[in-house]
Structures are given as C-alpha cells and as structure tokens.
N, C-alpha and C positions, 0 to 999 in steps of 0.2 A: 503494500500500500504506500502511496506517495506520502512522504513526511510532511509535517507542518512547514518546514523551512522550504521544501520544494513548492508547496502550495503557496507560501508568502511570496517566493520569488516569481512564480507565475503571475500571481496578482499585480506585483509591481510592474512586470512586463506589459501587462494589459493596460494598466494605468498609464504607462509612458507612452504606448501607442496612442491612447485616446488623447493625451495631451500634446503629443508631438505633431500629431496629423491635423488636429482640427484647425489650427491656425486662427483665423479671425472668426471661425463659426462658434457660436455660443455653446458652451460646454453642455448645458441641458439639452439643446437642441440636437447636438452632434452624438449624444448618446445613442440615438436611432441607428446611426450608421455603424457604430462600433458593436452594439448589441446585435444588430441585424446581421452583420458580417459573422459574428460569433455563432449565431444561430444557424446561418447558411452552412458554415463548416460542419457544425455538429450534425444536422440532419443529412448532409452529404455522407459523412463518415459512418453515420448510423444506418443509413440505407445501403451503402456499400457492404457493411458487415452483414447486414441482412441477407442480400443477394449472395454473397460469396459463402455464407454459411459454414466457415471454417475450412473451406476446400482450398488448399494452397495452388490447385491447379487453375483456379479462376482468379483473373485480375479484372475486376469490373471497370476499373478506371480506364483501361487500355482497349476495351471492347468498342467496336463500332456501333453506333446507334442502330444501324440497319439490322442487326442480329436479334433485336429485341422483338419477340413476337406479342401479339395481342393478348395471348393466354398468359405470358410471363408478366405483362403489365398489369393485367386485371387481377392476378393473384396477389401482386405486391401491393396494390391499391387496397384490396380487401383486408390485408393484414396490417400493413403500415399507415394506410390512409392516404397516401400520396404516392407519386412516381417521380424519379429523377433519372433521366437518360445519362449515360457516360459522359457525354460532351457537356452536360450541364452541372456536373459535379463541381464542387469548390475547388478541388486540387487542379482540375484541368483549366478552370477559368483563371485561377491565380497565377498558374504557371506563365501565361502570356499576357498578364495584366499590364505590365509596363509598356508593351508594344501594340496593344490592341486600340486602334483608333476609334472603335465602336463600343468600348467597354461599358459605358454607361446604358446604352440602349440595349446591349446584349444581356446585361444583368437584369434590366426591366422585363425583357422578354422570357428569361429564365424563371424569374419569380412568379411571372403570370402563368407560365407553363406548369409549375409545380402546383400552384393553387388550383389551377383549372383541372389538373389530373384527377381531383377529387370529385368533380361535378358529376351528380348523379349517383354517388356513392354514399353510404352512411356517415362517412367522415367529412362530407362537404362542408358542413357548418363549423366544424372544428378546424379545418384548413383555411377556409376562405378568409381573405384579408390579413393573413398573418404577415405579409411583407408590405402591407399598407403604408407604414410609416418609414419604410426604407425606400425613399424617393430618390432614385438614382439621376434623375433630371433636375433636381431641386436647385434653385439658385444659391442656396445655402452652401452648396458644394464649390461654387464658383460661378463666374459670369460667362465663362466660355466653356465649350465642350472639352477642350484641353485641360482647363483647370479642374473641371469635374473629374475628368479620367484621371488626372494626376493624383488627386486626393483619394479618389476611389481605389486606385492601385496601391497607394501607400497603405490604406486600411487593409486591403486584401493580403498584401505582402506581410504586413505586421501580424495579422492573425495567423498567416500561414506559418510563420516562424515560431508560433508558440508550441512548446513541447508538452503535449498531454500524455505521453507514454502510449502503451499498448492499449487498445480499445477495451479488451477484457479486464484490464487492471484499473478499474475504479475510473475509467475516462469519463464515464457519466457524471460521476460526482464532482470531478474536477471542472468539467464544462459548466455544471450547474452552479458550483461553488464560485467560479470565476464570473458567471453571469450575475449572480446575486451580489458579488463583491463590487461589480461595476455599478450595479443599480444603487447600492447603499452609498458609494462614494459620490455618485452624482447627486443622490438625495442630500448628502451632508453638504456638499458645495452648492447646492441649489436653495438650501433653506427649506421654506415651508412647501414650495412647490413640489419637491421631492418627497419631503416628510409626510405629506398628506397620504401616500399610499405605500410608504415603505415602513414595515415594522422591523426594528432591530432584531437580528437573528437570536439574541439571548432572550429577549422578551417573547419572541415567537415560540421558543422552545418550552418556556414556562407555560404559555397558554395552551400549547398542544398537550403537554403532560397533564395539566388540570383537566382538560375536557376528555382526555382519554383514560383518566385515573381508574385503575382497577376494572377496566372493561376488557375482558379476554379477547373480544372482537367487536367491531362495529360494523352496521351495514354500509355506512358511508359518512363521510365528513363534509361539512358545508360552511362556507364562508359568504355572508349576504353582502360584504363589501370587500371583494376578494382582492383588490389591488393587484400587486404583481404575483399573488399566489404564495407568498413567503410562508404564511401561517399554515396553509394546507400542506406545503412541502416539508415543513418541520415536523408534522404529524407523520409524514411518510418516512423521514429520516429517523425518527425516534422509535418507530415501531415496525416490526417485520412487515412486509407487503401484504401478507395473507390476512393479517388482522382487520384491514380495511377492505371488506369483501367487495363492495360495488363502486368503489373509487371516490373521486373527488369532485365536489360540486361547488359552484360559486356564481355570483352576479357581480358585475362592475358596471358603473355608469360611464366612466371616462374611456373613450374608444382606444386612445393610445395605450392606457394601462391594461385594458381588456387584452389587446394584442400581446402585451408583455407577459400577462399571466398564461395565456396559452402557449406561447413560446416556452416559458419557464416549465410548463408540464412536459413538453417534449424533451427539453434539455435534461430533465431529471428521469427521462426513460418512462414516463407515464404515457402509455399508448392512447390513442385517440378514443378509443372505446372504454377507457377507464377515468375519463375526465369529462365533465360537463360544465363548461364556463359560458355563461349567457351576458349579453350586452344589454344594459337597460337601468332604469331607475328602480331599485329594490322596493322602495317604500310605496310608490304609486303604481308601479307596472311589474310586480313579481312574476318571475319566469318559471319557478320551480315548485310552485304550489301543488302541482299534481303528483309531485313525487311522494313516496312514503316519507314519514317523519325521520329525521336525522338522529341517529345514536350520538353524534358528536358534532358541535358547532362552535367554531372559533372566529373571531372578528376583531378588528380595530376600525370601527366605522369612524367617519369624519366627525370631529368635535363640534357639537353645537351648530350645525349647519342650519339654514332655513329650509323649510318644506311647506307644502300647501296647507297642511293641517286642516283646521275647521273651516277654511274657505271652500273646502269640498265637502259638503254635508253628507255625502255618500260613504265617506271613510269610516264614520263612527259604526256603520253597519258592517265593516270589514271584519271577517272573523279573526283577524289578527289583533285588531284594536277594541272591538266591542266589548269583550269580557271586562276590561279595565273601566269601561264606562265614560272614558275621557281620552281625548287625543293629546299627544305631545304638543307643546307650544310651538306656534309657527317659527318663532325665532330659534327654537332649539330642538332638533329632531332626535337628540339622543335616545330618549325613551321610545321613540317609534321604532328605532332599530332593535332595542331590547325586546319590545313586545313581538316584533316580527321574529326575532330568534326564537323566543319562547314558543310561539305558535308552531314553528317548524320542528321543534324538539320532541323526540320520541319519549314515550313513558320511562324507559330505561336509560335516557341519555343525559348528557351534561353539555352545558354551553359555558364558554369562558370568553368574556367580551371585555376589551379596553374601554374604559368610561371616563368622561370628564368628572372631576370631583363635585362640581357643583349640583350635578343631578341628585346627589345623595342627601341633600339638606335643604334645597330650595322649596318654597311653598306652591300654592296654586296647583295646576294639572299635574306637575311632577310629583307633588306629595300624594295626591290621589292615586297616581299609578304605583307609588311604593306601597302604599296601603293595600292595593290589590295583590301586589307581589308578596308582601309579608303575610297577609291573612290567608292567602292561599298556599303558604309554605313553599314558595318557589326558590327563595333566596338561600343559597347554601353558605356562601362565603363572600366577603368584600375584602379586597387586598389593597393596601395603600403602598404603592411602589416609591422608589427614590425618585427625586427630581432629575431632570435633564437626561433621561435615558433615550428619548426619542430625538430625531433629526428635526430641526426647526422649531422646537418648542422646549422650554425648560420646566413646564408644568410637570408636577408630581401627579401622574395619573393613577386611577384605580383599576382593578380587574373585578368584575362582577361575575360570579360563578352561579349559575341557575341549575337547578336539578328538579326534576318531577318524582323522584323516588326517595326522598328524604324519610328517615325512620323516626325522627324527632321533630319538634316544633321549636327549634333554635336556630340562630343565625350566627355563623362564625365571623370574627373580625381579626384581621391580621394586619399588623403595621411593620412594614419592612422598609421604611423610608429612611432609617438611620443609616450611618456610615458602616455599620457592621454588615450591611446587605448590598453593597455595590463597590465597584473599584473605580476610582477617578482616572480618566484618561484625558487626552489633550482637549478634544472637542466635546465629548459626552461621557457620561457615567455608564458603566457596563455591569451587567449581572453576570457573575462567574458560575460555573457548574455547581461549585460549593454553595453559593447562595441559592441556587434553584432547588438543590437537595434540601436545604434548610427549610425553604418555604413549603416544599412538598411534604416534608416531615410534619410541619404544623397542621398542613391541610389534611393530611391522612389521619393523624391521631385525634385532632380536635382537643388536645390538651391545653391547659392553661399555662401560658409562658408569660412572665412578668414583663410588662412594657412591649410585648410583641403580639401575643395571641390571647383571645378570650371568646367565649361562647355565651350569647344572651338569649334568654327566652323571649319568644315573639310578642309576649304580652308586655314585656318590658319595653320592647321597641315601640309598640303601639302607644304606651304611656308617654313615651318621648316623641310624639307627633311622627312616628314613623321615619325619624332620622336615621340614616344608614351610613352616616359619615364615621369613619373608622376612629377618628380622634375623639368622638363622642363616648367610645366604649373602651378603648385601650389607652390606659394611663400613660402619658409620655414619661420617659425616663428624665429624671432631674439631673441635667448636665451642669448645673450651676456649681461654682466652687463652694465647698462647705466651710464654714467660718466658725471657729472656736471662740464665742463671745467673751468667755472668761479670760482666755489668753489674750484676745484683742484688748479688752479693758486694761489688763496688766500692763500691756505694752504702751497703750495710750497714757497710763499714769506715769509710767516711767518717762515717757516722752515730754509730758507736761512738766515734770519735776526739772528735767534737763533744761527746757526752755526757760523756766522760772530762774533757774541758776544763772543761765546765760544773760538774762536781762539784768539780774543783780550785778553780775560782773561788769556788764556794759555800763551801768549807772555808777559803779565805783570808779571806772576808768574816766567817765565824763567829769565826775567830781574833782578828781586829780588834775585833769587838765585845766579845769576852770580856776583852780586854786592858784 
C-alpha cells in the first residue's frame, strides 16, 4: 500500500500542476480543468483495466478502433456504464498533446462521445453531463486556440506525469484521495464558495461513524445535500463495501457540485448502478421520495439559507413537514433539512447532520420543531464541535443525531469544543482519529463525563423550553486561575508594610535635605 509520504508527495505534485498551469485563470474556476483531467485519466485507465481483464496479451491502448465490435461495446456499456475507444483514451491523447493543433476540439468531441455512449442505457442519467464543466473551448483558457491548446496540453502532461502505481495497488484510493485533496485545497483557498459544499475529511469520518454506529449492515446511505459526495464516500471508506447493500444516494442543487459528486463516485470505484445522485432542490423538489427509507443518513446542509417556507401554503401538507405542524422560517431553512432527513429515515436507522448552533435555542417556529422532535423522542445526541473546523467559517458547529429506535426517553449532550478535542493547524483546526475515538466512546456508552457528556431526561428539556443547546446541559470546565485568598491577603499585607516603610524612609530623607 502506498505510504502517507508517497501520498503527500503526490498531492504536492497535483497542487503544483494546478498552480503552475493556471496562470491568470482564477483558481476556483480552474479547478474544473484539473479535476476534469484527473477524472478523464482515471476512467480511461479504469476502462482499460476492465477490457484487458488481467490478460497480458491484450494491450487495449494500442488497438485500432476498427476492431471494436458492436457486441464488445454494448457489453462494456452495460457493465461500466460508458465506452471509450482506444484512440479516445487519456494516454493516447496526452501523448500528442503538445503537437496537436486541434487539441481543444478533439477533447470536446471525446468527452461528448463518452457521455453519448450511455444514451439509451440504464446508466444514461449517471453519465450525462459529467464533463459539462470541462469546457475546452472556454475563453478562461486563453483568447486564442493556441493559448487554449497550450494550457490544456500543460494540464494533460502534468496529470500524465503523476505516479499512481499499479492499478491493482490501491490506485482507486489514490485517485480518489488526490481528487478530494484538490477539492479541499480549492475550498480552503476560495473561502465560503468552496466551504459551502466541502466537509473536511475528519468531520466526514465522524459523521459517517455516528450514522452507521452498530449497524451490521444498512440498506443504503443518503445525503440530502450531497455536495461533492465526501460524506457518502467516508462511509464507504470506513466500512466494508458489503455493509452498504444498495449503494449511495444523494441530491444536490448546484449543477457544478452535482457533477463533482458523480465524478467522485466513479473515482472511488462506485459503479453507476451503485449510486444515485440527483440534481435539484431537495426541499421543494425532492427526487428520492419513492425510495425505501434509508438506514443511514449523513449531511452537512447549507447553514441558514433562505427558502420559500410558508410562502408556499402547500408545503405544510407535505409529509416531511406536516407532523411538526409548522415550517422552518423562510430566512433559515436548517430545520427543513432536519425534518426532510427524519422523514427519509428508516425505523432502524440513524441520521447525523451538521447544524448551525442557533437552531437549538432560538424561539418561534424553530422551538416548535424542537418540541416535536423531543416529544416524539427522535433526538439521540447533540454534539458541540470545536470552532474553525470548516473551510470558510470559524463557527463552532453542532452535530445532530436522530434515531427512530431509542430505548429510553433521554437526550445525550456532548461538548467536545475544548482544546482536548482538536489539533491546531495553520488555517483550520482538525479532528484527529484519537479525538473521533473519544467522541464515539462517549456516544456509545452514554456515560456521564464531567464537562464533556451528560444525558438529560426529555421532561427536563421540555421544562427548559425545549432548549437543545449543549452549553445548557454540559457544565463548562472552569479554566480560570485558582487564587488562594488567604495567601493573597498575606502577600498584600506584606506589600503594604513595605510601602509604608518606604514612605517613612522617603519622609526622613526629605526632612534631612530641608534641614
């Protein structure tokens, strides 16, 4: 397996390509070309590996396109979801990139052909538009064809030079990790525009473990605000593939991010028939309502975004929102995502959602929704995380864990916002594996831990106006310096005596001078 040092070196090389080649192109915009090229290389090598099937006598990259029969093509599309002719493979295009005067239009044609190969097959919707943001004719690449080709060739050559090792040797993880590394770096450098859809890997790992905790198997896992898919893929990394039986599901409102999520699935070797990512507004146009309820739900929905709310009177009759008897405020859709997730959760399932702290103590409609959640015993745990864990915001966010199979009528509160539960790094704080283990230990045992974890009877929460703020129940550790009053008074008395003696000495000296 590739060592951490090799992985770090690979990531440094990728970031260097991104910075060296982009020139005057804004980094956030240019990510499409770097990520798209990385994806193009991956699916080319993945497809080649599939066709060759370990047979050393076959070298697919050197075959003429003319030997490909309709039967070979159809079988491949049914299995992989798409088809790539030998001449269209990344390695063959990159080989002549520096001397191809038609590079940008050739690439556009190849990307179109790969997507079109799925037309009429079950994979059509999963493949369609994957390269939409990799616009090889864009003026962002340059004002002339020569400039465009020069920059495209530089990216192709840069990605061609990356050493991923043998395909069988965890190349999938390397590609996927490199891809997520790029997204996270672009997010960090782009501020909020990146952080809106990227959940740091350490937080993703914690959320995945919370949602999957003690479930020997789940039917499928769902993210209603899927972003780049990092939360779903953390679940895949943390658990053996067979534990998630029917695959990975999600919905995303942003078209660019929707494409990133689908690419990310392929990059982590999730075949088209094992993921179902939809484009659209989850709150007003949910796409996966006909699916069976999900055994695991993970999400980092956008914080306090506006939505139509009670401006659409039909929404209060929606099965997701009706049970609470009230809609989330128009200016803050947070609880709309919470109720949506709860509605999609199976009786044996668990949901772990990143939430803005304000929703746990504000009044009005949000208080009424908390009342519904507590009275119906859906809240298992509220966790207060450290500040500055996310790109683009220093807010100390919370994780809300929902369950429909609790055996008691209590709610757990965990405060891991202190310095014992994160590591300080240059730009952001980070959760280490040891921190995640501590949090999961608290979550699992439900034991009382001074200044960290407590469990409160729901009746007590009701008496407290359904306040679910962690700080209301977990007593903060007193970090103030302890002062010994007796000792301090003694020191002050000694100091006063010294001052009195000093004044007397000064008076004596003054009298002698005046005499």
